[in-house]
C-alpha positions in Angstrom: 0.0 0.0 0.0 2.9 2.4 0.6 3.8 2.5 -3.0 0.2 3.3 -3.9 0.2 6.1 -1.4 3.5 7.4 -2.7 2.0 7.6 -6.2 -0.9 9.5 -4.9 1.3 11.9 -2.9 3.5 12.5 -6.0 0.4 13.5 -8.0 -0.9 15.8 -5.2 2.5 17.5 -4.9 2.1 18.6 -8.5 -1.3 20.4 -8.1 -0.4 24.0 -8.5 -1.2 26.8 -6.1 -4.6 28.2 -7.0 -5.9 25.0 -8.5 -7.8 21.9 -7.3 -8.1 18.3 -8.4 -10.8 15.7 -7.6 -10.2 12.4 -5.8 -11.0 10.6 -9.0 -8.6 12.8 -11.0 -5.8 12.1 -8.6 -6.6 8.4 -8.7 -6.5 8.3 -12.5 -3.2 10.2 -12.6 -1.8 7.9 -9.9 -2.5 4.9 -12.1 -6.0 3.5 -11.3 -9.3 5.3 -11.7 -10.8 3.1 -9.1 -8.6 4.4 -6.3 -10.7 7.5 -5.5 -11.5 6.2 -2.0 -7.8 5.2 -1.5 -6.9 8.7 -2.4 -9.1 10.0 0.4 -7.6 7.5 2.9 -4.0 8.4 1.8 -4.7 12.1 2.2 -6.2 11.5 5.6 -2.9 9.8 6.5 -0.8 12.5 4.9 2.7 12.3 6.5 3.8 15.7 5.4 1.0 18.3 5.0 3.5 21.0 4.5 4.8 19.5 1.2 1.8 17.4 0.2 -1.1 19.9 -0.3 -4.0 17.6 0.4 -6.3 20.6 0.9 -6.2 21.1 -2.9 -8.2 17.9 -3.4 -12.0 18.2 -3.4 -14.8 15.9 -4.5 -16.2 15.8 -8.0 -18.7 18.5 -7.2 -16.1 20.8 -5.9 -17.0 20.3 -2.2 -14.3 20.3 0.5 -13.9 17.3 2.7 -16.2 17.3 5.8 -13.5 15.2 7.4 -10.4 17.2 6.5 -7.8 15.8 8.8 -5.8 19.0 9.3 -8.3 21.4 10.9 -11.6 20.4 9.4 -13.7 21.5 6.5 -13.4 25.2 7.4 -9.6 25.0 7.5 -9.6 23.5 4.0 -11.8 26.3 2.7 -9.5 28.9 4.4 -6.4 27.4 2.8 -8.1 27.3 -0.7 -9.4 30.9 -0.4 -5.9 32.0 0.7 -4.7 30.8 -2.7 -7.4 32.8 -4.5 -9.9 30.0 -5.1 -13.5 31.1 -5.1 -16.5 29.2 -3.8 -20.1 29.4 -5.1 -22.7 28.0 -2.6 -19.9 26.2 -0.7 -18.3 24.6 -3.7 -15.2 25.4 -5.7 -15.9 26.8 -9.1 -14.6 23.7 -10.9 -14.8 25.3 -14.4 -12.4 28.0 -13.2 -10.1 26.2 -10.8 -9.8 22.5 -11.8 -6.2 21.5 -12.5 -6.2 20.6 -16.2 -3.6 17.9 -16.8 -3.8 14.5 -18.5 -0.3 13.2 -18.3 2.3 13.5 -15.6 
C-alpha cells in the first residue's frame, strides 16, 4: 500500500497553487481510476501536510472534505481561499479552478 500512497502523494504534490483536483482525477493520474477512496484515505494519513497539499483535493462536485484531517472543512476552505480560489454556494468553481492535466 505504501507504493500506492507514494504515487498519490506524487500527484498531489504537483497540483499548482490556486488549482484543485478531484479524488477521481488524482486516482486516475496515480495509475488507477478506481482508487478514489484510496486517495481519500491516503490524504487523511498525509505524513507531510507542508509538502503534500492535500487541501487542494475536493470531491467531483467541488466540495471540500467534511473530514479534512488537518483542521476540518473550514480550514480546508480557508487554505483554498488564501490561494485565491473562489467558492459558489460552498463549492469550488470547478470550471475555473480545476487543474487541467492529462499526463504527468
